[in-house]
A tleap script that builds the chain and sets N, CA, C and O, in Angstrom:
source leaprc.protein.ff14SB
mol = sequence {
  NMET ALA ALA ASP ASP LEU ASN LYS ILE GLU
  LYS TYR LYS GLU ALA ILE LYS PRO SER ASP
  ARG ALA GLY ASP ALA GLU TYR GLU ARG ARG
  LEU SER LEU CYS LYS GLY CYS ASP ARG LEU
  ASN ALA GLY THR CYS ASN ALA CYS GLY CYS
  TYR VAL GLU LEU ARG ALA PHE MET LYS GLY
  SER GLU CYS PRO TYR LYS ILE CTRP
}
set mol.1.N position { 124.169 48.066 -37.167 }
set mol.1.CA position { 124.843 46.646 -37.381 }
set mol.1.C position { 123.989 45.752 -36.818 }
set mol.1.O position { 123.267 46.055 -35.868 }
set mol.2.N position { 124.010 44.529 -37.391 }
set mol.2.CA position { 123.272 43.572 -36.743 }
set mol.2.C position { 123.814 42.866 -35.828 }
set mol.2.O position { 124.959 42.505 -36.100 }
set mol.3.N position { 123.280 42.434 -34.534 }
set mol.3.CA position { 124.008 41.429 -33.592 }
set mol.3.C position { 124.880 40.363 -34.093 }
set mol.3.O position { 126.085 40.287 -33.852 }
set mol.4.N position { 124.324 39.695 -34.672 }
set mol.4.CA position { 125.419 38.617 -35.585 }
set mol.4.C position { 126.561 39.045 -36.176 }
set mol.4.O position { 127.530 38.299 -36.037 }
set mol.5.N position { 126.751 40.277 -36.944 }
set mol.5.CA position { 127.762 40.763 -37.297 }
set mol.5.C position { 128.625 41.126 -36.234 }
set mol.5.O position { 129.808 40.786 -36.210 }
set mol.6.N position { 127.944 41.967 -35.143 }
set mol.6.CA position { 129.133 42.162 -33.914 }
set mol.6.C position { 129.540 41.052 -33.448 }
set mol.6.O position { 130.689 41.049 -33.007 }
set mol.7.N position { 128.771 39.813 -33.396 }
set mol.7.CA position { 129.508 38.805 -32.881 }
set mol.7.C position { 130.764 38.275 -33.771 }
set mol.7.O position { 131.894 38.013 -33.358 }
set mol.8.N position { 130.274 38.187 -35.083 }
set mol.8.CA position { 131.658 37.862 -35.811 }
set mol.8.C position { 132.942 38.790 -35.713 }
set mol.8.O position { 134.076 38.312 -35.739 }
set mol.9.N position { 132.716 40.002 -35.611 }
set mol.9.CA position { 133.416 41.214 -35.743 }
set mol.9.C position { 134.558 40.659 -34.056 }
set mol.9.O position { 135.786 40.727 -34.026 }
set mol.10.N position { 133.754 40.217 -33.008 }
set mol.10.CA position { 134.162 40.221 -31.918 }
set mol.10.C position { 135.118 38.757 -31.970 }
set mol.10.O position { 136.272 38.713 -31.545 }
set mol.11.N position { 134.622 37.958 -32.384 }
set mol.11.CA position { 135.507 36.507 -32.577 }
set mol.11.C position { 136.706 37.036 -33.740 }
set mol.11.O position { 137.772 36.474 -33.487 }
set mol.12.N position { 136.792 37.804 -34.735 }
set mol.12.CA position { 137.857 37.887 -35.681 }
set mol.12.C position { 138.786 38.743 -34.664 }
set mol.12.O position { 139.979 38.442 -34.621 }
set mol.13.N position { 138.386 39.616 -33.983 }
set mol.13.CA position { 139.224 40.522 -33.037 }
set mol.13.C position { 139.885 39.673 -31.850 }
set mol.13.O position { 140.908 40.191 -31.403 }
set mol.14.N position { 139.475 38.400 -31.221 }
set mol.14.CA position { 139.902 37.535 -30.403 }
set mol.14.C position { 140.779 36.867 -30.956 }
set mol.14.O position { 141.614 36.420 -30.169 }
set mol.15.N position { 140.965 36.548 -32.302 }
set mol.15.CA position { 141.738 35.767 -32.879 }
set mol.15.C position { 143.169 36.335 -33.573 }
set mol.15.O position { 144.063 35.694 -34.126 }
set mol.16.N position { 143.055 37.652 -33.352 }
set mol.16.CA position { 144.405 38.561 -33.786 }
set mol.16.C position { 145.321 38.478 -32.794 }
set mol.16.O position { 144.892 38.430 -31.642 }
set mol.17.N position { 146.335 38.454 -32.960 }
set mol.17.CA position { 147.541 38.199 -31.978 }
set mol.17.C position { 147.752 39.473 -31.381 }
set mol.17.O position { 147.740 40.520 -32.027 }
set mol.18.N position { 147.938 39.400 -30.201 }
set mol.18.CA position { 148.058 40.618 -29.328 }
set mol.18.C position { 149.116 41.539 -29.978 }
set mol.18.O position { 148.815 42.732 -30.015 }
set mol.19.N position { 150.012 41.261 -30.367 }
set mol.19.CA position { 151.260 41.863 -30.955 }
set mol.19.C position { 150.707 42.601 -32.482 }
set mol.19.O position { 151.324 43.512 -33.033 }
set mol.20.N position { 149.803 42.173 -32.851 }
set mol.20.CA position { 149.355 42.778 -34.123 }
set mol.20.C position { 148.081 43.766 -33.932 }
set mol.20.O position { 147.556 44.326 -34.895 }
set mol.21.N position { 147.585 43.940 -32.439 }
set mol.21.CA position { 146.604 44.776 -32.314 }
set mol.21.C position { 147.197 46.214 -32.037 }
set mol.21.O position { 148.386 46.395 -31.772 }
set mol.22.N position { 146.497 46.962 -32.100 }
set mol.22.CA position { 146.510 48.525 -32.111 }
set mol.22.C position { 146.295 48.639 -30.360 }
set mol.22.O position { 145.736 47.772 -29.690 }
set mol.23.N position { 146.777 49.694 -29.915 }
set mol.23.CA position { 146.511 49.730 -28.667 }
set mol.23.C position { 145.092 50.402 -28.471 }
set mol.23.O position { 144.447 50.856 -29.416 }
set mol.24.N position { 144.628 50.424 -27.038 }
set mol.24.CA position { 143.262 50.815 -26.676 }
set mol.24.C position { 142.879 52.171 -27.216 }
set mol.24.O position { 141.849 52.531 -27.785 }
set mol.25.N position { 144.053 52.875 -26.868 }
set mol.25.CA position { 143.818 54.378 -27.103 }
set mol.25.C position { 143.800 54.758 -28.353 }
set mol.25.O position { 143.202 55.790 -28.659 }
set mol.26.N position { 144.493 53.942 -29.355 }
set mol.26.CA position { 144.785 54.122 -30.844 }
set mol.26.C position { 143.774 53.393 -31.469 }
set mol.26.O position { 143.582 53.809 -32.612 }
set mol.27.N position { 142.917 52.280 -31.088 }
set mol.27.CA position { 141.970 51.881 -31.563 }
set mol.27.C position { 140.844 52.826 -31.134 }
set mol.27.O position { 140.247 53.238 -32.129 }
set mol.28.N position { 140.463 53.200 -30.242 }
set mol.28.CA position { 139.311 54.221 -29.763 }
set mol.28.C position { 139.380 55.503 -30.807 }
set mol.28.O position { 138.406 55.826 -31.486 }
set mol.29.N position { 140.840 56.298 -30.859 }
set mol.29.CA position { 141.021 57.149 -31.879 }
set mol.29.C position { 140.527 56.845 -33.114 }
set mol.29.O position { 139.652 57.578 -33.575 }
set mol.30.N position { 140.977 55.761 -33.840 }
set mol.30.CA position { 140.440 55.456 -35.010 }
set mol.30.C position { 139.150 55.192 -35.153 }
set mol.30.O position { 138.667 55.564 -36.223 }
set mol.31.N position { 138.453 54.671 -34.411 }
set mol.31.CA position { 137.226 54.854 -34.444 }
set mol.31.C position { 136.327 55.864 -34.413 }
set mol.31.O position { 135.263 55.929 -35.029 }
set mol.32.N position { 136.944 56.883 -33.447 }
set mol.32.CA position { 136.203 58.036 -33.337 }
set mol.32.C position { 136.300 58.744 -34.811 }
set mol.32.O position { 135.346 59.334 -35.318 }
set mol.33.N position { 137.305 58.635 -35.295 }
set mol.33.CA position { 137.451 59.463 -36.700 }
set mol.33.C position { 136.784 58.617 -37.732 }
set mol.33.O position { 136.181 59.229 -38.613 }
set mol.34.N position { 136.789 57.464 -37.768 }
set mol.34.CA position { 135.489 56.721 -38.654 }
set mol.34.C position { 134.311 56.959 -38.328 }
set mol.34.O position { 133.583 56.961 -39.320 }
set mol.35.N position { 133.674 57.206 -37.192 }
set mol.35.CA position { 132.307 57.563 -36.993 }
set mol.35.C position { 132.216 58.733 -37.385 }
set mol.35.O position { 131.011 58.975 -37.463 }
set mol.36.N position { 133.069 60.006 -37.814 }
set mol.36.CA position { 132.817 61.119 -38.051 }
set mol.36.C position { 132.798 61.159 -39.439 }
set mol.36.O position { 132.465 62.193 -40.020 }
set mol.37.N position { 133.105 60.187 -40.016 }
set mol.37.CA position { 133.260 60.242 -41.602 }
set mol.37.C position { 132.309 59.941 -42.305 }
set mol.37.O position { 131.597 59.000 -41.954 }
set mol.38.N position { 132.015 60.703 -43.570 }
set mol.38.CA position { 130.886 60.466 -44.305 }
set mol.38.C position { 130.720 59.358 -45.018 }
set mol.38.O position { 129.599 59.114 -45.465 }
set mol.39.N position { 131.724 58.545 -45.240 }
set mol.39.CA position { 131.874 57.424 -45.876 }
set mol.39.C position { 131.386 56.037 -45.188 }
set mol.39.O position { 131.083 54.996 -45.770 }
set mol.40.N position { 131.389 56.255 -44.035 }
set mol.40.CA position { 130.578 54.997 -42.585 }
set mol.40.C position { 129.388 54.715 -43.125 }
set mol.40.O position { 128.670 55.697 -43.317 }
set mol.41.N position { 128.935 53.603 -43.446 }
set mol.41.CA position { 127.691 53.055 -43.414 }
set mol.41.C position { 127.454 51.869 -42.548 }
set mol.41.O position { 128.007 50.802 -42.816 }
set mol.42.N position { 126.606 52.006 -41.451 }
set mol.42.CA position { 126.400 51.050 -40.771 }
set mol.42.C position { 127.579 50.086 -40.453 }
set mol.42.O position { 127.556 48.866 -40.615 }
set mol.43.N position { 128.624 50.835 -39.969 }
set mol.43.CA position { 129.864 50.054 -39.464 }
set mol.43.C position { 130.867 49.754 -40.610 }
set mol.43.O position { 132.039 49.532 -40.308 }
set mol.44.N position { 130.458 49.735 -41.952 }
set mol.44.CA position { 131.104 49.520 -43.137 }
set mol.44.C position { 131.982 50.795 -43.700 }
set mol.44.O position { 131.484 51.919 -43.636 }
set mol.45.N position { 133.057 50.636 -44.151 }
set mol.45.CA position { 133.648 51.865 -44.884 }
set mol.45.C position { 133.234 51.738 -46.457 }
set mol.45.O position { 133.696 50.815 -47.127 }
set mol.46.N position { 132.457 52.581 -46.950 }
set mol.46.CA position { 131.899 52.533 -48.358 }
set mol.46.C position { 133.284 52.954 -49.304 }
set mol.46.O position { 133.219 52.908 -50.532 }
set mol.47.N position { 134.498 53.355 -48.608 }
set mol.47.CA position { 135.456 53.572 -49.600 }
set mol.47.C position { 136.139 52.188 -49.918 }
set mol.47.O position { 136.494 51.890 -51.058 }
set mol.48.N position { 136.310 51.304 -48.744 }
set mol.48.CA position { 137.095 49.939 -49.148 }
set mol.48.C position { 136.255 48.711 -48.618 }
set mol.48.O position { 136.814 47.614 -48.620 }
set mol.49.N position { 135.215 48.791 -48.254 }
set mol.49.CA position { 134.110 47.785 -48.134 }
set mol.49.C position { 134.616 47.007 -46.441 }
set mol.49.O position { 134.166 45.908 -46.116 }
set mol.50.N position { 135.214 47.497 -45.879 }
set mol.50.CA position { 135.926 46.698 -44.516 }
set mol.50.C position { 134.742 47.160 -43.434 }
set mol.50.O position { 134.023 48.148 -43.586 }
set mol.51.N position { 134.698 46.329 -42.427 }
set mol.51.CA position { 134.232 46.548 -41.044 }
set mol.51.C position { 135.003 47.586 -40.403 }
set mol.51.O position { 135.942 47.063 -39.802 }
set mol.52.N position { 134.995 48.648 -40.303 }
set mol.52.CA position { 136.031 49.664 -39.374 }
set mol.52.C position { 136.341 49.141 -38.165 }
set mol.52.O position { 137.440 49.506 -37.748 }
set mol.53.N position { 135.736 48.408 -37.467 }
set mol.53.CA position { 136.165 47.874 -36.436 }
set mol.53.C position { 137.343 47.038 -36.212 }
set mol.53.O position { 138.126 47.024 -35.262 }
set mol.54.N position { 137.303 46.243 -37.439 }
set mol.54.CA position { 138.206 45.455 -37.820 }
set mol.54.C position { 139.401 46.145 -37.995 }
set mol.54.O position { 140.372 45.967 -37.260 }
set mol.55.N position { 139.379 47.043 -39.070 }
set mol.55.CA position { 140.425 47.631 -39.618 }
set mol.55.C position { 141.061 48.536 -38.808 }
set mol.55.O position { 142.251 48.783 -39.008 }
set mol.56.N position { 140.276 49.220 -37.671 }
set mol.56.CA position { 140.980 50.362 -36.415 }
set mol.56.C position { 141.685 49.174 -35.359 }
set mol.56.O position { 142.705 49.426 -34.717 }
set mol.57.N position { 141.123 48.128 -35.303 }
set mol.57.CA position { 141.848 47.212 -34.589 }
set mol.57.C position { 143.237 46.518 -34.946 }
set mol.57.O position { 143.924 45.939 -34.105 }
set mol.58.N position { 143.586 46.651 -36.365 }
set mol.58.CA position { 144.789 46.073 -36.707 }
set mol.58.C position { 145.951 46.965 -36.550 }
set mol.58.O position { 145.813 48.034 -37.144 }
set mol.59.N position { 146.986 46.824 -35.952 }
set mol.59.CA position { 148.206 47.713 -35.839 }
set mol.59.C position { 148.715 48.516 -36.972 }
set mol.59.O position { 148.998 49.713 -37.035 }
set mol.60.N position { 148.775 47.319 -38.083 }
set mol.60.CA position { 149.371 47.943 -39.514 }
set mol.60.C position { 148.258 48.296 -40.468 }
set mol.60.O position { 148.471 48.312 -41.681 }
set mol.61.N position { 147.041 48.588 -39.942 }
set mol.61.CA position { 146.060 49.028 -40.675 }
set mol.61.C position { 145.914 50.381 -40.938 }
set mol.61.O position { 146.073 51.167 -40.004 }
set mol.62.N position { 145.630 50.807 -42.078 }
set mol.62.CA position { 145.591 52.506 -42.194 }
set mol.62.C position { 144.035 52.796 -43.108 }
set mol.62.O position { 143.493 51.917 -43.779 }
set mol.63.N position { 143.531 54.131 -42.957 }
set mol.63.CA position { 142.344 54.330 -43.539 }
set mol.63.C position { 142.915 54.293 -45.000 }
set mol.63.O position { 144.101 54.426 -45.303 }
set mol.64.N position { 141.723 54.063 -45.959 }
set mol.64.CA position { 142.210 54.244 -47.426 }
set mol.64.C position { 142.267 55.787 -47.945 }
set mol.64.O position { 142.761 56.191 -48.998 }
set mol.65.N position { 141.706 56.444 -47.047 }
set mol.65.CA position { 141.935 58.342 -47.251 }
set mol.65.C position { 142.784 58.780 -46.418 }
set mol.65.O position { 142.995 59.989 -46.512 }
set mol.66.N position { 143.427 58.155 -45.526 }
set mol.66.CA position { 144.679 58.735 -44.850 }
set mol.66.C position { 144.290 59.547 -43.561 }
set mol.66.O position { 145.044 60.322 -42.973 }
set mol.67.N position { 143.021 59.255 -43.219 }
set mol.67.CA position { 142.227 59.995 -42.096 }
set mol.67.C position { 143.204 59.756 -41.113 }
set mol.67.O position { 143.928 60.625 -40.627 }
set mol.68.N position { 143.211 58.297 -40.768 }
set mol.68.CA position { 144.409 57.914 -39.927 }
set mol.68.C position { 145.365 56.814 -40.225 }
set mol.68.O position { 146.307 56.593 -39.464 }
savepdb mol mol.pdb
quit
């Protein structure tokens, strides 16, 4: 993933209210599962088109394939 994309993701994450964020352990668990998925392509989920780092960061989000 390009550095510019990573900077944008970090800005979006900062804008998310703390009450809407997954906890650190849950975030890392989700990312770990995404990193092992064959639908991951350069940080983007080929199933839904999202940046997995953003989807995993949001408390109410879920994987479109119910992996997490």
